[in-house]
Structures are given as structure tokens and as C-alpha cells.
N, CA, C, O and the ligand as a Tripos MOL2 file, in Angstrom:
@<TRIPOS>MOLECULE
protein
  297   295    75     0     0
PROTEIN
NO_CHARGES

@<TRIPOS>ATOM
      1 N           0.7990   -1.1340    0.0090 N.3       1 SER1
      2 CA         -0.0120   -0.0130   -0.0660 C.3       1 SER1
      3 C           0.8620    1.2590    0.0200 C.2       1 SER1
      4 O           2.0550    1.2060    0.3170 O.2       1 SER1
      5 N           0.2400    2.3420   -0.2410 N.am      2 CYS2
      6 CA          0.9790    3.5790   -0.1710 C.3       2 CYS2
      7 C           1.6080    3.8660    1.1520 C.2       2 CYS2
      8 O           2.7270    4.3670    1.2540 O.2       2 CYS2
      9 N           0.8220    3.5190    2.2020 N.am      3 THR3
     10 CA          1.3060    3.7040    3.6040 C.3       3 THR3
     11 C           2.5860    2.8610    3.8120 C.2       3 THR3
     12 O           3.5800    3.3400    4.3580 O.2       3 THR3
     13 N           2.5320    1.6890    3.3940 N.am      4 ALA4
     14 CA          3.7360    0.8070    3.6730 C.3       4 ALA4
     15 C           4.9300    1.3110    2.8060 C.2       4 ALA4
     16 O           6.0650    1.3150    3.2820 O.2       4 ALA4
     17 N           4.7010    1.7040    1.6300 N.am      5 ASP5
     18 CA          5.8520    2.2220    0.8800 C.3       5 ASP5
     19 C           6.3740    3.4780    1.5240 C.2       5 ASP5
     20 O           7.5930    3.6320    1.6020 O.2       5 ASP5
     21 N           5.5150    4.4220    2.0070 N.am      6 GLY6
     22 CA          5.9490    5.6010    2.6450 C.3       6 GLY6
     23 C           6.7050    5.3220    3.9460 C.2       6 GLY6
     24 O           7.6590    6.0190    4.2930 O.2       6 GLY6
     25 N           6.2480    4.2740    4.6620 N.am      7 GLY7
     26 CA          6.9180    3.8830    5.9240 C.3       7 GLY7
     27 C           8.3130    3.3680    5.6730 C.2       7 GLY7
     28 O           9.2220    3.6220    6.4640 O.2       7 GLY7
     29 N           8.5130    2.5870    4.4940 N.am      8 LEU8
     30 CA          9.7920    2.0970    4.2050 C.3       8 LEU8
     31 C          10.7380    3.1840    3.8030 C.2       8 LEU8
     32 O          11.9000    3.1720    4.2090 O.2       8 LEU8
     33 N          10.2730    4.1370    3.0060 N.am      9 MET9
     34 CA         11.1240    5.2450    2.6270 C.3       9 MET9
     35 C          11.4600    6.0810    3.8430 C.2       9 MET9
     36 O          12.5860    6.5730    3.9260 O.2       9 MET9
     37 N          10.5710    6.2710    4.7800 N.am     10 TYR10
     38 CA         10.8440    6.9970    5.9830 C.3      10 TYR10
     39 C          11.9020    6.3610    6.7860 C.2      10 TYR10
     40 O          12.7470    7.0530    7.3550 O.2      10 TYR10
     41 N          11.8960    5.0270    6.8610 N.am     11 SER11
     42 CA         12.8940    4.2780    7.6800 C.3      11 SER11
     43 C          14.2280    4.4320    6.9500 C.2      11 SER11
     44 O          15.2230    4.6090    7.6530 O.2      11 SER11
     45 N          14.3660    4.3860    5.6130 N.am     12 TRP12
     46 CA         15.6450    4.5480    4.9770 C.3      12 TRP12
     47 C          16.2210    5.8960    5.2610 C.2      12 TRP12
     48 O          17.4090    6.0530    5.5450 O.2      12 TRP12
     49 N          15.3120    6.9080    5.1750 N.am     13 ARG13
     50 CA         15.8430    8.2740    5.4300 C.3      13 ARG13
     51 C          16.3500    8.4010    6.8180 C.2      13 ARG13
     52 O          17.3810    9.0400    7.0320 O.2      13 ARG13
     53 N          15.6430    7.7930    7.8330 N.am     14 LEU14
     54 CA         16.1920    7.8730    9.2100 C.3      14 LEU14
     55 C          17.4650    7.2660    9.4380 C.2      14 LEU14
     56 O          18.2300    7.7300   10.2830 O.2      14 LEU14
     57 N          17.7970    6.1040    8.6390 N.am     15 ILE15
     58 CA         19.0860    5.5230    8.7260 C.3      15 ILE15
     59 C          20.1700    6.5120    8.3910 C.2      15 ILE15
     60 O          21.2590    6.4990    8.9650 O.2      15 ILE15
     61 N          19.8670    7.3210    7.5040 N.am     16 LEU16
     62 CA         20.9820    8.3300    7.0300 C.3      16 LEU16
     63 C          20.9340    9.6480    7.9660 C.2      16 LEU16
     64 O          21.6970   10.5880    7.7440 O.2      16 LEU16
     65 N          20.0650    9.6670    8.9500 N.am     17 ALA17
     66 CA         19.9970   10.8550    9.7430 C.3      17 ALA17
     67 C          21.2080   10.9410   10.6920 C.2      17 ALA17
     68 O          21.7400    9.9000   11.0750 O.2      17 ALA17
     69 N          21.6480   12.1160   11.0740 N.am     18 PRO18
     70 CA         22.6730   12.2720   12.0620 C.3      18 PRO18
     71 C          22.1770   11.7430   13.4420 C.2      18 PRO18
     72 O          20.9720   11.7550   13.6940 O.2      18 PRO18
     73 N          23.0840   11.2830   14.3290 N.am     19 PRO19
     74 CA         22.7600   10.7500   15.5980 C.3      19 PRO19
     75 C          21.7530   11.6800   16.3610 C.2      19 PRO19
     76 O          20.7150   11.2600   16.8730 O.2      19 PRO19
     77 N          22.1510   12.9320   16.3840 N.am     20 GLU20
     78 CA         21.3050   13.8520   17.1720 C.3      20 GLU20
     79 C          19.8380   13.9440   16.6970 C.2      20 GLU20
     80 O          18.9180   14.2320   17.4630 O.2      20 GLU20
     81 N          19.6820   13.6820   15.3910 N.am     21 VAL21
     82 CA         18.2990   13.6540   14.7460 C.3      21 VAL21
     83 C          17.5940   12.4190   15.3220 C.2      21 VAL21
     84 O          16.4160   12.4630   15.6760 O.2      21 VAL21
     85 N          18.3040   11.3810   15.3990 N.am     22 LEU22
     86 CA         17.7190   10.0490   15.9230 C.3      22 LEU22
     87 C          17.2970   10.2740   17.3290 C.2      22 LEU22
     88 O          16.2070    9.8790   17.7430 O.2      22 LEU22
     89 N          18.1630   10.9100   18.0630 N.am     23 ASP23
     90 CA         17.8230   11.1930   19.5110 C.3      23 ASP23
     91 C          16.5610   12.0240   19.6590 C.2      23 ASP23
     92 O          15.7310   11.8450   20.5510 O.2      23 ASP23
     93 N          16.4790   13.0100   18.6460 N.am     24 TYR24
     94 CA         15.2510   13.8690   18.6980 C.3      24 TYR24
     95 C          14.0520   13.0650   18.3000 C.2      24 TYR24
     96 O          12.9880   13.2650   18.8860 O.2      24 TYR24
     97 N          14.1470   12.1510   17.3270 N.am     25 VAL25
     98 CA         13.0850   11.2860   16.9980 C.3      25 VAL25
     99 C          12.5580   10.4650   18.1450 C.2      25 VAL25
    100 O          11.3590   10.2840   18.3570 O.2      25 VAL25
    101 N          13.6080    9.9510   18.9140 N.am     26 ALA26
    102 CA         13.1800    9.0800   20.0800 C.3      26 ALA26
    103 C          12.4750    9.9490   21.1230 C.2      26 ALA26
    104 O          11.4570    9.5320   21.6740 O.2      26 ALA26
    105 N          12.9750   11.1030   21.3970 N.am     27 ALA27
    106 CA         12.3620   12.0200   22.2910 C.3      27 ALA27
    107 C          10.9050   12.3880   21.8710 C.2      27 ALA27
    108 O           9.9560   12.4220   22.6540 O.2      27 ALA27
    109 N          10.8510   12.6500   20.5730 N.am     28 HIS28
    110 CA          9.5080   13.0640   20.0300 C.3      28 HIS28
    111 C           8.5300   11.9840   20.2910 C.2      28 HIS28
    112 O           7.4290   12.2340   20.7810 O.2      28 HIS28
    113 N           8.9330   10.7130   19.9530 N.am     29 GLU29
    114 CA          8.0100    9.6280   20.1330 C.3      29 GLU29
    115 C           7.6130    9.3820   21.6180 C.2      29 GLU29
    116 O           6.4680    9.0700   21.9420 O.2      29 GLU29
    117 N           8.6290    9.5420   22.4910 N.am     30 VAL30
    118 CA          8.3270    9.3260   23.9410 C.3      30 VAL30
    119 C           7.3600   10.4830   24.3730 C.2      30 VAL30
    120 O           6.4200   10.2460   25.1320 O.2      30 VAL30
    121 N           7.5980   11.7070   23.8900 N.am     31 ALA31
    122 CA          6.7470   12.7820   24.2820 C.3      31 ALA31
    123 C           5.2560   12.6060   23.9040 C.2      31 ALA31
    124 O           4.3710   13.1690   24.5470 O.2      31 ALA31
    125 N           5.0110   11.8300   22.8710 N.am     32 HIS32
    126 CA          3.7170   11.5570   22.4270 C.3      32 HIS32
    127 C           3.1000   10.5700   23.3020 C.2      32 HIS32
    128 O           1.8960   10.3650   23.1510 O.2      32 HIS32
    129 N           3.8030    9.8680   24.2790 N.am     33 LEU33
    130 CA          3.1060    9.0560   25.2770 C.3      33 LEU33
    131 C           2.4280    9.9660   26.2130 C.2      33 LEU33
    132 O           1.3750    9.5900   26.7290 O.2      33 LEU33
    133 N           2.9040   11.0930   26.4790 N.am     34 ALA34
    134 CA          2.3190   12.1330   27.3460 C.3      34 ALA34
    135 C           1.3630   13.0170   26.7030 C.2      34 ALA34
    136 O           0.3700   13.4090   27.3150 O.2      34 ALA34
    137 N           1.6250   13.3780   25.4130 N.am     35 GLN35
    138 CA          0.7760   14.3390   24.6190 C.3      35 GLN35
    139 C           0.5430   13.7830   23.2450 C.2      35 GLN35
    140 O           1.4330   13.8170   22.3950 O.2      35 GLN35
    141 N          -0.6480   13.2670   23.0160 N.am     36 MET36
    142 CA         -0.9060   12.7650   21.6410 C.3      36 MET36
    143 C          -1.3150   13.8280   20.7750 C.2      36 MET36
    144 O          -2.3920   13.7490   20.1840 O.2      36 MET36
    145 N          -0.5250   14.8580   20.6370 N.am     37 ASN37
    146 CA         -0.8160   16.0070   19.6810 C.3      37 ASN37
    147 C           0.5130   16.7220   19.5030 C.2      37 ASN37
    148 O           1.5560   16.2330   19.9380 O.2      37 ASN37
    149 N           0.4670   17.8690   18.8690 N.am     38 HIS38
    150 CA          1.5790   18.7590   18.7810 C.3      38 HIS38
    151 C           1.3090   20.0790   19.3210 C.2      38 HIS38
    152 O           1.5680   21.1190   18.7150 O.2      38 HIS38
    153 N           0.8000   20.0200   20.4340 N.am     39 SER39
    154 CA          0.5070   21.2790   21.2070 C.3      39 SER39
    155 C           1.7400   21.8550   21.8710 C.2      39 SER39
    156 O           2.7490   21.1690   22.0340 O.2      39 SER39
    157 N           1.6530   23.1330   22.2570 N.am     40 PRO40
    158 CA          2.7610   23.6750   23.0510 C.3      40 PRO40
    159 C           3.1960   22.8140   24.1870 C.2      40 PRO40
    160 O           4.3920   22.7010   24.4550 O.2      40 PRO40
    161 N           2.2710   22.2070   24.8600 N.am     41 ALA41
    162 CA          2.6220   21.2760   25.9760 C.3      41 ALA41
    163 C           3.4380   20.1360   25.5490 C.2      41 ALA41
    164 O           4.3410   19.6740   26.2470 O.2      41 ALA41
    165 N           3.0820   19.6490   24.2930 N.am     42 PHE42
    166 CA          3.9160   18.5310   23.6330 C.3      42 PHE42
    167 C           5.3870   18.9670   23.4420 C.2      42 PHE42
    168 O           6.3330   18.2570   23.7810 O.2      42 PHE42
    169 N           5.5060   20.1400   22.8980 N.am     43 TRP43
    170 CA          6.8530   20.5970   22.5200 C.3      43 TRP43
    171 C           7.6460   20.8840   23.8250 C.2      43 TRP43
    172 O           8.8710   20.7600   23.8360 O.2      43 TRP43
    173 N           6.9440   21.2700   24.9260 N.am     44 ALA44
    174 CA          7.6320   21.4840   26.1740 C.3      44 ALA44
    175 C           8.2530   20.1970   26.6770 C.2      44 ALA44
    176 O           9.3740   20.1840   27.1870 O.2      44 ALA44
    177 N           7.3920   18.9520   26.5020 N.am     45 VAL45
    178 CA          7.9720   17.7560   26.9040 C.3      45 VAL45
    179 C           9.1940   17.3910   26.0870 C.2      45 VAL45
    180 O          10.2070   16.9460   26.6250 O.2      45 VAL45
    181 N           9.0890   17.5830   24.7880 N.am     46 VAL46
    182 CA         10.2350   17.3110   23.8200 C.3      46 VAL46
    183 C          11.4750   18.1050   24.3450 C.2      46 VAL46
    184 O          12.5880   17.5870   24.4330 O.2      46 VAL46
    185 N          11.2220   19.3110   24.6640 N.am     47 GLU47
    186 CA         12.4260   20.1890   25.0780 C.3      47 GLU47
    187 C          13.0260   19.7270   26.4230 C.2      47 GLU47
    188 O          14.2160   19.9040   26.6840 O.2      47 GLU47
    189 N          12.1710   19.1330   27.2590 N.am     48 ARG48
    190 CA         12.7080   18.6820   28.5240 C.3      48 ARG48
    191 C          13.4910   17.3810   28.2700 C.2      48 ARG48
    192 O          14.5050   17.1490   28.9280 O.2      48 ARG48
    193 N          13.0530   16.5440   27.3490 N.am     49 LEU49
    194 CA         13.7190   15.3090   27.0820 C.3      49 LEU49
    195 C          14.9670   15.5080   26.2050 C.2      49 LEU49
    196 O          16.0060   14.9030   26.4680 O.2      49 LEU49
    197 N          14.8700   16.3420   25.1780 N.am     50 TYR50
    198 CA         15.9620   16.3530   24.2440 C.3      50 TYR50
    199 C          16.7370   17.7560   24.3540 C.2      50 TYR50
    200 O          17.9600   17.8010   24.2220 O.2      50 TYR50
    201 N          16.0300   18.7990   24.5820 N.am     51 GLY51
    202 CA         16.6500   20.1370   24.5090 C.3      51 GLY51
    203 C          16.0530   20.8970   23.3750 C.2      51 GLY51
    204 O          14.8660   20.7500   23.0840 O.2      51 GLY51
    205 N          16.8550   21.7170   22.7160 N.am     52 ASP52
    206 CA         16.3170   22.5720   21.6280 C.3      52 ASP52
    207 C          16.0990   21.7010   20.3640 C.2      52 ASP52
    208 O          17.0400   21.2870   19.6870 O.2      52 ASP52
    209 N          14.7670   21.4460   20.0860 N.am     53 TRP53
    210 CA         14.4230   20.5860   19.0150 C.3      53 TRP53
    211 C          14.2950   21.2130   17.6840 C.2      53 TRP53
    212 O          13.8960   20.5650   16.7170 O.2      53 TRP53
    213 N          14.6320   22.4920   17.6090 N.am     54 ARG54
    214 CA         14.3560   23.2480   16.3280 C.3      54 ARG54
    215 C          15.3170   22.7970   15.2020 C.2      54 ARG54
    216 O          14.9040   22.6490   14.0520 O.2      54 ARG54
    217 N          16.5720   22.5870   15.5410 N.am     55 ALA55
    218 CA         17.5530   22.1520   14.5030 C.3      55 ALA55
    219 C          17.1940   20.8040   13.9020 C.2      55 ALA55
    220 O          17.0330   20.6650   12.6900 O.2      55 ALA55
    221 N          17.0670   19.7930   14.7950 N.am     56 PRO56
    222 CA         16.7830   18.4940   14.1430 C.3      56 PRO56
    223 C          15.4550   18.4010   13.4440 C.2      56 PRO56
    224 O          15.3030   17.6620   12.4710 O.2      56 PRO56
    225 N          14.4820   19.1580   13.9430 N.am     57 ARG57
    226 CA         13.2080   19.2130   13.2650 C.3      57 ARG57
    227 C          13.3640   19.9000   11.9110 C.2      57 ARG57
    228 O          12.6960   19.5140   10.9510 O.2      57 ARG57
    229 N          14.1800   20.8500   11.8160 N.am     58 ALA58
    230 CA         14.4880   21.4670   10.4340 C.3      58 ALA58
    231 C          15.1830   20.5430    9.5570 C.2      58 ALA58
    232 O          14.9510   20.5500    8.3480 O.2      58 ALA58
    233 N          16.0300   19.7400   10.0910 N.am     59 TRP59
    234 CA         16.8050   18.7760    9.3170 C.3      59 TRP59
    235 C          15.8370   17.7090    8.7190 C.2      59 TRP59
    236 O          15.9630   17.3330    7.5540 O.2      59 TRP59
    237 N          14.8980   17.2480    9.5230 N.am     60 LEU60
    238 CA         13.9710   16.2140    8.9400 C.3      60 LEU60
    239 C          13.0980   16.9080    7.8750 C.2      60 LEU60
    240 O          12.8310   16.3270    6.8230 O.2      60 LEU60
    241 N          12.6630   18.1260    8.1430 N.am     61 ARG61
    242 CA         11.8620   18.8250    7.1470 C.3      61 ARG61
    243 C          12.5480   18.9590    5.8790 C.2      61 ARG61
    244 O          11.9890   18.6850    4.8170 O.2      61 ARG61
    245 N          13.8600   19.4120    5.9640 N.am     62 ASP62
    246 CA         14.6480   19.6730    4.7580 C.3      62 ASP62
    247 C          14.9490   18.3640    4.0280 C.2      62 ASP62
    248 O          15.1200   18.3410    2.8100 O.2      62 ASP62
    249 N          15.0060   17.3290    4.7610 N.am     63 ASN63
    250 CA         15.3940   15.9810    4.0230 C.3      63 ASN63
    251 C          14.0450   15.2330    3.7710 C.2      63 ASN63
    252 O          14.0900   14.0380    3.4770 O.2      63 ASN63
    253 N          12.8890   15.8580    3.8690 N.am     64 GLY64
    254 CA         11.6300   15.2520    3.5730 C.3      64 GLY64
    255 C          11.2710   14.0690    4.3750 C.2      64 GLY64
    256 O          10.5560   13.1890    3.8930 O.2      64 GLY64
    257 N          11.7430   14.0050    5.6020 N.am     65 ALA65
    258 CA         11.4370   12.8860    6.4370 C.3      65 ALA65
    259 C          10.5540   13.3910    7.6240 C.2      65 ALA65
    260 O          11.0100   13.4420    8.7670 O.2      65 ALA65
    261 N           9.3400   13.7430    7.3330 N.am     66 GLY66
    262 CA          8.4370   14.1830    8.3930 C.3      66 GLY66
    263 C           8.1200   13.0270    9.3960 C.2      66 GLY66
    264 O           8.1640   11.8430    9.0630 O.2      66 GLY66
    265 N           7.8210   13.4270   10.5550 N.am     67 LEU67
    266 CA          7.6360   12.4090   11.6770 C.3      67 LEU67
    267 C           6.2260   11.9270   11.3860 C.2      67 LEU67
    268 O           5.3090   12.6880   11.0780 O.2      67 LEU67
    269 N           6.1110   10.5380   11.5120 N.am     68 HIS68
    270 CA          4.8000    9.8350   11.6300 C.3      68 HIS68
    271 C           3.7350   10.6950   10.8110 C.2      68 HIS68
    272 O           2.7340   11.1400   11.3730 O.2      68 HIS68
    273 N           3.9750   10.8920    9.5660 N.am     69 ARG69
    274 CA          3.0160   11.6980    8.7410 C.3      69 ARG69
    275 C           1.7770   10.9810    8.5270 C.2      69 ARG69
    276 O           0.8190   11.5980    8.0620 O.2      69 ARG69
    277 N           1.6790    9.6950    8.8250 N.am     70 TYR70
    278 CA          0.4150    8.9760    8.5910 C.3      70 TYR70
    279 C          -0.4580    8.9060    9.7900 C.2      70 TYR70
    280 O          -1.6260    8.5310    9.6910 O.2      70 TYR70
    281 N           0.1160    9.2830   11.0060 N.am     71 ARG71
    282 CA         -0.6420    9.1380   12.2270 C.3      71 ARG71
    283 C          -1.0670   10.5090   12.6400 C.2      71 ARG71
    284 O          -2.1020   10.6280   13.2960 O.2      71 ARG71
    285 N          -0.3320   11.5890   12.3010 N.am     72 PHE72
    286 CA         -0.6750   12.9220   12.7870 C.3      72 PHE72
    287 C          -0.7090   13.8490   11.5810 C.2      72 PHE72
    288 O          -0.2110   13.5200   10.5050 O.2      72 PHE72
    289 N          -1.3130   15.0240   11.7910 N.am     73 ASP73
    290 CA         -1.3030   15.9820   10.7190 C.3      73 ASP73
    291 C          -0.0460   16.6870   10.6110 C.2      73 ASP73
    292 O           0.3250   17.0980    9.5110 O.2      73 ASP73
    293 N           0.6780   16.8730   11.7110 N.am     74 GLY74
    294 CA          1.8920   17.6010   11.7000 C.3      74 GLY74
    295 C           3.1950   16.8570   11.2520 C.2      74 GLY74
    296 O           4.2700   17.4550   11.2290 O.2      74 GLY74
    297 ZN          4.7440   14.1760   16.5770 Zn       75 ZN75
@<TRIPOS>BOND
     1     1     2 1
     2     2     3 1
     3     3     4 2
     4     3     5 am
     5     5     6 1
     6     6     7 1
     7     7     8 2
     8     7     9 am
     9     9    10 1
    10    10    11 1
    11    11    12 2
    12    11    13 am
    13    13    14 1
    14    14    15 1
    15    15    16 2
    16    15    17 am
    17    17    18 1
    18    18    19 1
    19    19    20 2
    20    19    21 am
    21    21    22 1
    22    22    23 1
    23    23    24 2
    24    23    25 am
    25    25    26 1
    26    26    27 1
    27    27    28 2
    28    27    29 am
    29    29    30 1
    30    30    31 1
    31    31    32 2
    32    31    33 am
    33    33    34 1
    34    34    35 1
    35    35    36 2
    36    35    37 am
    37    37    38 1
    38    38    39 1
    39    39    40 2
    40    39    41 am
    41    41    42 1
    42    42    43 1
    43    43    44 2
    44    43    45 am
    45    45    46 1
    46    46    47 1
    47    47    48 2
    48    47    49 am
    49    49    50 1
    50    50    51 1
    51    51    52 2
    52    51    53 am
    53    53    54 1
    54    54    55 1
    55    55    56 2
    56    55    57 am
    57    57    58 1
    58    58    59 1
    59    59    60 2
    60    59    61 am
    61    61    62 1
    62    62    63 1
    63    63    64 2
    64    63    65 am
    65    65    66 1
    66    66    67 1
    67    67    68 2
    68    67    69 am
    69    69    70 1
    70    70    71 1
    71    71    72 2
    72    71    73 am
    73    73    74 1
    74    74    75 1
    75    75    76 2
    76    75    77 am
    77    77    78 1
    78    78    79 1
    79    79    80 2
    80    79    81 am
    81    81    82 1
    82    82    83 1
    83    83    84 2
    84    83    85 am
    85    85    86 1
    86    86    87 1
    87    87    88 2
    88    87    89 am
    89    89    90 1
    90    90    91 1
    91    91    92 2
    92    91    93 am
    93    93    94 1
    94    94    95 1
    95    95    96 2
    96    95    97 am
    97    97    98 1
    98    98    99 1
    99    99   100 2
   100    99   101 am
   101   101   102 1
   102   102   103 1
   103   103   104 2
   104   103   105 am
   105   105   106 1
   106   106   107 1
   107   107   108 2
   108   107   109 am
   109   109   110 1
   110   110   111 1
   111   111   112 2
   112   111   113 am
   113   113   114 1
   114   114   115 1
   115   115   116 2
   116   115   117 am
   117   117   118 1
   118   118   119 1
   119   119   120 2
   120   119   121 am
   121   121   122 1
   122   122   123 1
   123   123   124 2
   124   123   125 am
   125   125   126 1
   126   126   127 1
   127   127   128 2
   128   127   129 am
   129   129   130 1
   130   130   131 1
   131   131   132 2
   132   131   133 am
   133   133   134 1
   134   134   135 1
   135   135   136 2
   136   135   137 am
   137   137   138 1
   138   138   139 1
   139   139   140 2
   140   139   141 am
   141   141   142 1
   142   142   143 1
   143   143   144 2
   144   143   145 am
   145   145   146 1
   146   146   147 1
   147   147   148 2
   148   147   149 am
   149   149   150 1
   150   150   151 1
   151   151   152 2
   152   151   153 am
   153   153   154 1
   154   154   155 1
   155   155   156 2
   156   155   157 am
   157   157   158 1
   158   158   159 1
   159   159   160 2
   160   159   161 am
   161   161   162 1
   162   162   163 1
   163   163   164 2
   164   163   165 am
   165   165   166 1
   166   166   167 1
   167   167   168 2
   168   167   169 am
   169   169   170 1
   170   170   171 1
   171   171   172 2
   172   171   173 am
   173   173   174 1
   174   174   175 1
   175   175   176 2
   176   175   177 am
   177   177   178 1
   178   178   179 1
   179   179   180 2
   180   179   181 am
   181   181   182 1
   182   182   183 1
   183   183   184 2
   184   183   185 am
   185   185   186 1
   186   186   187 1
   187   187   188 2
   188   187   189 am
   189   189   190 1
   190   190   191 1
   191   191   192 2
   192   191   193 am
   193   193   194 1
   194   194   195 1
   195   195   196 2
   196   195   197 am
   197   197   198 1
   198   198   199 1
   199   199   200 2
   200   199   201 am
   201   201   202 1
   202   202   203 1
   203   203   204 2
   204   203   205 am
   205   205   206 1
   206   206   207 1
   207   207   208 2
   208   207   209 am
   209   209   210 1
   210   210   211 1
   211   211   212 2
   212   211   213 am
   213   213   214 1
   214   214   215 1
   215   215   216 2
   216   215   217 am
   217   217   218 1
   218   218   219 1
   219   219   220 2
   220   219   221 am
   221   221   222 1
   222   222   223 1
   223   223   224 2
   224   223   225 am
   225   225   226 1
   226   226   227 1
   227   227   228 2
   228   227   229 am
   229   229   230 1
   230   230   231 1
   231   231   232 2
   232   231   233 am
   233   233   234 1
   234   234   235 1
   235   235   236 2
   236   235   237 am
   237   237   238 1
   238   238   239 1
   239   239   240 2
   240   239   241 am
   241   241   242 1
   242   242   243 1
   243   243   244 2
   244   243   245 am
   245   245   246 1
   246   246   247 1
   247   247   248 2
   248   247   249 am
   249   249   250 1
   250   250   251 1
   251   251   252 2
   252   251   253 am
   253   253   254 1
   254   254   255 1
   255   255   256 2
   256   255   257 am
   257   257   258 1
   258   258   259 1
   259   259   260 2
   260   259   261 am
   261   261   262 1
   262   262   263 1
   263   263   264 2
   264   263   265 am
   265   265   266 1
   266   266   267 1
   267   267   268 2
   268   267   269 am
   269   269   270 1
   270   270   271 1
   271   271   272 2
   272   271   273 am
   273   273   274 1
   274   274   275 1
   275   275   276 2
   276   275   277 am
   277   277   278 1
   278   278   279 1
   279   279   280 2
   280   279   281 am
   281   281   282 1
   282   282   283 1
   283   283   284 2
   284   283   285 am
   285   285   286 1
   286   286   287 1
   287   287   288 2
   288   287   289 am
   289   289   290 1
   290   290   291 1
   291   291   292 2
   292   291   293 am
   293   293   294 1
   294   294   295 1
   295   295   296 2
@<TRIPOS>SUBSTRUCTURE
     1 SER1         2 RESIDUE 1 A SER
     2 CYS2         6 RESIDUE 1 A CYS
     3 THR3        10 RESIDUE 1 A THR
     4 ALA4        14 RESIDUE 1 A ALA
     5 ASP5        18 RESIDUE 1 A ASP
     6 GLY6        22 RESIDUE 1 A GLY
     7 GLY7        26 RESIDUE 1 A GLY
     8 LEU8        30 RESIDUE 1 A LEU
     9 MET9        34 RESIDUE 1 A MET
    10 TYR10       38 RESIDUE 1 A TYR
    11 SER11       42 RESIDUE 1 A SER
    12 TRP12       46 RESIDUE 1 A TRP
    13 ARG13       50 RESIDUE 1 A ARG
    14 LEU14       54 RESIDUE 1 A LEU
    15 ILE15       58 RESIDUE 1 A ILE
    16 LEU16       62 RESIDUE 1 A LEU
    17 ALA17       66 RESIDUE 1 A ALA
    18 PRO18       70 RESIDUE 1 A PRO
    19 PRO19       74 RESIDUE 1 A PRO
    20 GLU20       78 RESIDUE 1 A GLU
    21 VAL21       82 RESIDUE 1 A VAL
    22 LEU22       86 RESIDUE 1 A LEU
    23 ASP23       90 RESIDUE 1 A ASP
    24 TYR24       94 RESIDUE 1 A TYR
    25 VAL25       98 RESIDUE 1 A VAL
    26 ALA26      102 RESIDUE 1 A ALA
    27 ALA27      106 RESIDUE 1 A ALA
    28 HIS28      110 RESIDUE 1 A HIS
    29 GLU29      114 RESIDUE 1 A GLU
    30 VAL30      118 RESIDUE 1 A VAL
    31 ALA31      122 RESIDUE 1 A ALA
    32 HIS32      126 RESIDUE 1 A HIS
    33 LEU33      130 RESIDUE 1 A LEU
    34 ALA34      134 RESIDUE 1 A ALA
    35 GLN35      138 RESIDUE 1 A GLN
    36 MET36      142 RESIDUE 1 A MET
    37 ASN37      146 RESIDUE 1 A ASN
    38 HIS38      150 RESIDUE 1 A HIS
    39 SER39      154 RESIDUE 1 A SER
    40 PRO40      158 RESIDUE 1 A PRO
    41 ALA41      162 RESIDUE 1 A ALA
    42 PHE42      166 RESIDUE 1 A PHE
    43 TRP43      170 RESIDUE 1 A TRP
    44 ALA44      174 RESIDUE 1 A ALA
    45 VAL45      178 RESIDUE 1 A VAL
    46 VAL46      182 RESIDUE 1 A VAL
    47 GLU47      186 RESIDUE 1 A GLU
    48 ARG48      190 RESIDUE 1 A ARG
    49 LEU49      194 RESIDUE 1 A LEU
    50 TYR50      198 RESIDUE 1 A TYR
    51 GLY51      202 RESIDUE 1 A GLY
    52 ASP52      206 RESIDUE 1 A ASP
    53 TRP53      210 RESIDUE 1 A TRP
    54 ARG54      214 RESIDUE 1 A ARG
    55 ALA55      218 RESIDUE 1 A ALA
    56 PRO56      222 RESIDUE 1 A PRO
    57 ARG57      226 RESIDUE 1 A ARG
    58 ALA58      230 RESIDUE 1 A ALA
    59 TRP59      234 RESIDUE 1 A TRP
    60 LEU60      238 RESIDUE 1 A LEU
    61 ARG61      242 RESIDUE 1 A ARG
    62 ASP62      246 RESIDUE 1 A ASP
    63 ASN63      250 RESIDUE 1 A ASN
    64 GLY64      254 RESIDUE 1 A GLY
    65 ALA65      258 RESIDUE 1 A ALA
    66 GLY66      262 RESIDUE 1 A GLY
    67 LEU67      266 RESIDUE 1 A LEU
    68 HIS68      270 RESIDUE 1 A HIS
    69 ARG69      274 RESIDUE 1 A ARG
    70 TYR70      278 RESIDUE 1 A TYR
    71 ARG71      282 RESIDUE 1 A ARG
    72 PHE72      286 RESIDUE 1 A PHE
    73 ASP73      290 RESIDUE 1 A ASP
    74 GLY74      294 RESIDUE 1 A GLY
    75 ZN75       297 GROUP 0 **** ****
């Protein structure tokens, strides 16, 4: 399916990601356990777990590897 193909592509792109981006992805996923959205409260959790998330988030965007694009709008 399209979703499976997209998931595979996403995984390949993550393999190529810098280590700090992978740390950010992990923090992002953990933060969703507390906040199942992308509210300011969610980003506050990410910042507590990871630190300044803006650089790795921009890296993912620039490399076309959006986070869990099939589960969330963001
Ligand atoms: Zn998210």
C-alpha cells in the first residue's frame, strides 16, 4: 500500500540521519506518550527530554522525512 511504501522510505531516510536527529526522533515519540498531539505542551515535553528541538526538526523537514506523517497531521 502507499502507507507501507511511505513507511519504508521514512525508515531509509532515518538511517541516514545524524545521531542527534535520531535522539530527537526518540524524544519526540516518547513525548507523544504524554501528549498525543503537537500542542505547546507537547513541545515542552520534547524540550525537557531532548533540548532545543528546532535544528533536528528542520533537518527532518529539509530532508523530506516528516515524523509519523500518517498518524498525525503535523
Ligand atoms: Zn509528533
